[in-house]
C-alpha positions in Angstrom: -70.5 -10.9 -41.9 -72.5 -11.3 -38.7 -70.8 -12.7 -35.7 -72.9 -15.9 -35.7 -72.2 -16.5 -39.4 -68.4 -16.2 -38.7 -68.6 -18.6 -35.7 -70.6 -21.1 -37.9 -68.0 -20.9 -40.7 -65.1 -21.6 -38.2 -66.9 -24.6 -36.8 -67.5 -25.9 -40.3 -63.8 -25.5 -41.3 -62.4 -26.6 -37.9 -64.9 -29.0 -36.1 -62.3 -29.5 -33.3 -62.9 -25.8 -32.3 -66.6 -26.2 -31.7 -66.5 -25.9 -27.9 -64.3 -22.9 -28.0 -66.4 -21.2 -30.6 -69.6 -21.9 -28.8 -68.1 -20.4 -25.6 -67.0 -17.3 -27.5 -70.4 -16.7 -29.0 -72.2 -17.3 -25.8 -70.1 -14.7 -24.0 -70.6 -12.3 -26.9 -74.4 -12.7 -26.7 -74.4 -12.2 -22.9 -72.1 -9.1 -23.3 -69.6 -10.5 -20.8 -66.8 -8.5 -22.3 -64.1 -9.3 -19.8 -64.6 -13.0 -19.9 -64.8 -12.8 -23.7 -61.5 -11.0 -23.8 -59.8 -13.7 -21.6 -61.1 -16.5 -23.8 -60.1 -14.6 -27.0 -56.5 -14.2 -25.7 -56.3 -18.0 -25.6 -58.2 -18.6 -28.8 -56.0 -16.1 -30.7 -52.9 -18.3 -30.3 -54.3 -21.7 -31.3 -52.0 -23.2 -33.9 -54.8 -23.8 -36.4 -55.4 -20.0 -36.6 -51.8 -19.1 -37.3 -51.9 -19.9 -41.0 -53.1 -17.8 -43.9 -55.5 -14.9 -43.0 -57.4 -16.8 -40.2 -56.6 -14.1 -37.6 -57.5 -11.3 -40.0 -60.9 -13.0 -40.6 -61.4 -13.4 -36.8 -60.8 -9.7 -36.3 -62.8 -8.4 -39.2 -65.8 -10.7 -38.8 -66.0 -11.2 -35.0 -63.9 -8.8 -32.9 -65.0 -5.8 -35.0 -68.6 -6.2 -33.6 -67.5 -5.4 -30.0 -64.0 -3.8 -30.3 -65.1 -0.6 -28.5 -66.5 -2.6 -25.6 -63.4 -4.5 -24.5 -60.3 -3.2 -22.7 -58.5 -0.8 -25.0 -55.1 -2.2 -24.4 -56.3 -5.8 -25.1 -57.8 -4.5 -28.4 -54.5 -2.8 -29.3 -52.7 -6.1 -28.7 -55.2 -8.0 -30.8 -54.9 -5.4 -33.6 -51.1 -5.5 -33.6 -51.0 -9.4 -33.6 -53.4 -9.4 -36.6 -51.3 -6.7 -38.4 -48.4 -9.2 -38.7 -50.6 -11.5 -40.8 -51.0 -8.9 -43.6 -48.7 -9.6 -46.5 -48.9 -6.0 -47.6 -47.5 -3.8 -44.9 -49.4 -0.7 -46.1 -52.6 -2.7 -45.6 -51.3 -3.6 -42.1 -50.7 0.0 -41.4 -54.2 0.9 -42.6 -55.7 -1.8 -40.3 -53.8 -0.3 -37.3 -54.9 3.3 -38.2 -58.6 2.1 -38.3 -58.2 0.7 -34.9 -56.8 4.0 -33.6 -59.8 5.8 -35.1 -62.1 3.4 -33.3 -60.3 4.0 -30.0 -60.5 7.8 -30.4 -64.2 7.6 -31.3 -65.2 5.3 -28.4 -64.8 8.0 -25.7 -63.1 5.6 -23.4 -60.6 6.6 -20.7 -56.9 5.7 -20.6 -56.5 5.2 -24.4 -53.2 7.0 -24.7 -51.2 3.9 -23.8 -53.1 1.6 -26.2 -52.8 4.1 -29.0 -49.1 4.5 -28.4 -48.8 0.7 -28.5 -50.4 0.7 -32.0 -48.3 3.6 -33.2 -45.1 1.9 -32.3 -46.1 -1.0 -34.5 -46.8 1.5 -37.3 -43.3 2.8 -36.7 -41.9 -0.7 -37.0 -43.7 -1.3 -40.3 -42.5 2.2 -41.5 -38.9 1.2 -40.7 -39.4 -2.0 -42.6 -40.7 -0.1 -45.6 -37.7 2.3 -45.6 -39.6 5.3 -44.2 -37.0 6.1 -41.6 -38.3 9.7 -41.0 -41.8 8.4 -40.2 -40.4 5.9 -37.8 -38.2 8.4 -36.0 -41.1 10.9 -35.8 -43.4 8.2 -34.2 -40.6 7.3 -31.7 -40.1 10.9 -30.7 -43.9 11.3 -30.2 -43.9 8.1 -28.1 -41.0 9.3 -26.0 -42.9 12.6 -25.2 -46.0 10.7 -24.2 -44.1 8.3 -22.0 -42.3 11.1 -20.3 -45.5 13.0 -19.6 -47.5 10.1 -18.1 -47.1 7.7 -15.2 -50.0 5.2 -15.6 -48.8 3.5 -18.8 -48.9 -0.3 -18.8 -45.5 -2.0 -18.9 -46.3 -3.8 -22.2 -46.5 -0.3 -23.8 -43.1 0.6 -22.5 -41.7 -2.7 -23.7 -43.1 -2.3 -27.2 -41.8 1.3 -27.4 -38.2 0.2 -26.5 -38.4 -2.9 -28.8 -39.2 -0.7 -31.8 -36.5 1.9 -30.7 -34.0 -0.9 -30.5 -34.8 -1.8 -34.1 -34.4 1.8 -35.2 -31.0 2.0 -33.4 -29.9 -1.2 -35.1 -30.7 0.5 -38.5 -28.6 3.5 -37.4 -25.8 1.1 -36.3 -25.6 2.9 -33.0 -24.5 0.3 -30.5 -24.6 2.5 -27.4 -28.2 3.7 -28.0 -29.2 0.2 -28.9 -27.8 -1.1 -25.6 -29.5 1.6 -23.6 -32.9 0.9 -25.1 -32.3 -2.9 -24.9 -31.7 -2.6 -21.2 -35.0 -0.6 -20.9 -36.8 -3.2 -23.0 -35.5 -6.0 -20.8 -36.7 -4.2 -17.7 -40.3 -4.0 -19.0 -40.7 -7.1 -21.2 -42.5 -10.2 -20.1 -40.2 -13.2 -20.7 -43.1 -15.5 -21.1 -44.7 -13.4 -23.8 -41.8 -13.4 -26.2 -41.2 -16.1 -28.8 -37.8 -17.9 -28.5 -36.6 -16.3 -31.8 -37.3 -12.8 -30.4 -35.5 -13.6 -27.1 -32.4 -14.8 -28.9 -32.5 -11.8 -31.3 -32.6 -9.2 -28.5 -30.2 -11.2 -26.4 -27.5 -11.7 -29.0 -27.7 -8.1 -30.2 -27.8 -6.7 -26.7 -24.6 -8.7 -25.8 -22.7 -7.6 -28.9 -23.6 -4.0 -28.7 -22.7 -4.0 -25.0 -19.3 -5.4 -25.8 -18.5 -2.8 -28.5 -20.3 0.2 -27.0 -18.3 3.1 -25.8 -17.9 3.4 -22.0 -19.8 0.3 -21.2 -17.8 -1.8 -18.7 -20.4 -3.4 -16.4 -22.3 -6.4 -17.9 -23.5 -8.1 -14.7 -27.1 -6.9 -14.9 -27.3 -8.0 -18.5 -25.8 -11.4 -17.9 -28.3 -12.1 -15.1 -31.4 -11.3 -17.2 -33.6 -14.4 -18.1 -33.9 -13.3 -21.7 -30.1 -13.1 -22.1 -29.9 -16.6 -20.6 -32.0 -17.8 -23.5 -28.7 -17.9 -25.4 -27.6 -20.8 -23.3 -28.0 -24.1 -25.1 -28.5 -22.3 -28.4 -26.1 -22.0 -31.4 -25.4 -18.4 -30.1 -24.3 -19.5 -26.6 -20.7 -18.5 -27.5 -21.9 -14.8 -27.4 -23.0 -15.2 -23.8 -19.7 -16.9 -22.9 -17.7 -14.2 -24.6 -19.6 -11.5 -22.7 -19.1 -13.5 -19.5 -15.3 -13.7 -20.0 -15.2 -10.0 -20.8 -17.2 -9.1 -17.7 -14.9 -11.0 -15.4 -11.7 -9.6 -17.1 -10.6 -13.2 -17.9 -8.4 -12.4 -20.9 -7.1 -16.0 -21.3 -10.6 -17.5 -21.5 -11.7 -14.7 -23.8 -9.0 -15.4 -26.2 -9.7 -19.1 -26.1 -13.3 -18.5 -26.9 -12.3 -16.3 -29.8 -10.1 -19.1 -31.2 -12.7 -21.8 -30.6 -15.5 -19.8 -32.2 -13.4 -18.0 -34.8 -15.9 -18.6 -37.7 -18.8 -17.2 -35.6 -16.8 -14.2 -34.4 -15.7 -13.4 -37.9 -19.4 -13.4 -39.0 -20.0 -10.5 -36.7 -18.6 -7.3 -38.3 -19.1 -5.4 -35.0 -16.7 -7.7 -33.2 -14.2 -7.8 -36.0 -14.1 -4.1 -36.5 -13.7 -3.4 -32.8 -11.1 -6.0 -31.9 -8.7 -3.4 -30.5 -11.4 -1.8 -28.5 -12.5 -5.1 -27.0 -8.9 -5.9 -26.0 -8.6 -2.5 -24.3 -11.9 -3.0 -22.6 -11.1 -6.4 -21.1 -7.7 -5.1 -19.9 -9.5 -2.1 -18.2 -11.8 -4.5 -16.5 -8.8 -6.7 -15.4 -7.2 -3.5 -14.0 -10.4 -2.7 -12.1 -10.6 -6.2 -10.8 -7.0 -6.1 -9.7 -7.5 -2.9 -7.7 -10.9 -4.1 -6.3 -9.2 -7.1 -4.7 -6.5 -5.0 -2.9 -7.1 -4.0 0.7 -8.5 -0.4 1.0 -5.3 0.7 2.9 -2.9 -0.8 0.4 -3.8 1.0 -2.8 -0.7 3.0 -3.6 0.4 0.6 -6.3 3.7 0.6 -8.2 3.0 0.7 -12.0 5.5 -2.1 -12.4 3.4 -4.3 -10.1 0.4 -3.8 -12.3 2.4 -4.3 -15.5 3.8 -7.6 -14.1 0.3 -8.8 -13.2 -1.3 -7.8 -16.5 1.7 -8.8 -18.6 1.9 -5.4 -20.2 4.4 -2.6 -20.5 4.4 0.3 -18.0 3.4 2.6 -20.8 0.4 0.4 -21.6 -0.6 0.4 -18.0 -0.4 4.2 -17.9 -2.6 4.4 -20.9 -5.2 2.1 -19.3 -5.1 4.1 -16.1 -5.6 7.4 -17.9 -8.5 5.9 -19.8 -10.1 4.6 -16.6 -9.6 7.9 -14.8 -11.1 9.9 -17.7 -14.4 7.9 -17.7 -14.7 7.6 -13.9 -14.0 3.9 -13.6 -11.2 4.6 -11.2 -10.6 7.6 -8.9 -7.0 8.4 -7.9 -3.7 10.1 -8.8 -0.8 8.8 -10.9 2.6 9.8 -9.5 5.0 9.9 -12.5 8.0 10.6 -10.2 7.5 7.5 -8.0 5.9 5.5 -10.7 2.8 4.7 -8.6 -0.9 5.1 -8.7 -3.0 6.0 -5.6 -6.3 4.4 -6.4 -8.9 5.7 -3.9 -12.0 4.2 -5.5 -13.2 1.8 -8.1 -16.6 2.3 -9.7 -19.2 -0.2 -8.3 -20.2 -3.0 -10.6 -22.8 -5.8 -10.4 -20.8 -8.5 -8.7 -20.4 -12.1 -9.8 -20.6 -14.9 -7.3 -16.8 -15.1 -7.1 -16.6 -11.4 -6.2 -19.3 -11.7 -3.6 -17.4 -14.6 -2.0 -14.3 -12.4 -2.0 -16.2 -9.6 -0.3 -17.5 -12.1 2.3 -13.9 -13.2 3.0 -12.8 -9.5 3.4 -15.8 -8.8 5.7 -14.9 -11.9 7.8 -11.3 -10.7 8.0 -12.5 -7.2 9.1 -14.8 -8.6 11.7 -11.8 -10.6 13.1 -9.7 -7.5 13.4 -12.6 -5.6 15.1 -12.9 -8.5 17.6 -9.2 -8.4 18.2 -9.4 -4.7 19.0 -12.3 -5.2 21.3 -10.5 -8.0 23.1 -7.3 -5.9 23.4 -9.2 -3.0 24.9 -11.1 -5.2 27.4 -7.8 -6.9 28.5 -5.7 -3.7 28.7 -8.2 -1.3 30.3 -10.8 -3.4 32.1 -11.8 -0.4 34.2 -13.3 1.3 31.1 -15.3 -1.7 29.9 -19.0 -1.3 30.7 -20.7 -4.7 31.5 
């Protein structure tokens, strides 16, 4: 179908789109590809075109006439959006492969990123079809390309990590999922994601962070706008649970588990890792306890820690050994004296309450410095330079 025939058919079916269609055809005739692309980006997401095969028809009967003239990454985005409208995923993959062929034959520069963007969608469709080896192969190829180049658009990185997250979810590997989710959140545009996708990545990122091995700092995750999309939704309890875990607030954590017992029980990862989560929150409580001690007062009796945490000394020793082994705390346990000399606590993204505490400590330190200066000036005025 010729471009003008398609535009006329759209106007006949949707008279309310006459002005937009007229603008698109005018820009097409005048070969103003950049302006045409901008208008298409808006036209693409009109509600009336989201049903049936409307977008497929738009691509096959209009965009196809100038697809090699527009920005390659925008073309890749159009092609991927259209691919979701195919009921048959093999047909969707073929559509994406044809777009890759067009990009390769157009002799344009900087097509590696757009082609990778499309390949990652093929990987996602392959995963959905059960072809896990094909998905893994495309992810590995994508990783090699990203590692070898520096001028790739952020949307390509985001799409790569999004698909990798889905693959890690299939593998049931919470640590790798969390690593890739953090990378996705770093590159993704919050505005470009539907609310359902935001809540999907947010809820799974929170849960995998909680149950993942050797993950004890959740401050960066909690601060991300996509994670905050859980607030006000039925999944807000996940955000609150992670918040309690991050602060080491065991009482609040247990209250949340009781209040949302049905929701918690619906998440196998949380149920199967109940003991790990309890150990993790106790380790964070231990770190927080040591963090709040003055730097010169960190030779701590194990009994003092046990009393604060309402645990046995043996349990405290176990937590200390675990913390020391993964580098959360640096120090020495003295079995004879029953103390731990904690020289350092691993830095974490601080909450507002922790920042306020540091401000208080800094103010106290400045007060001591001023006292020393005053003492020196008073006791030895002959050495004070004015």
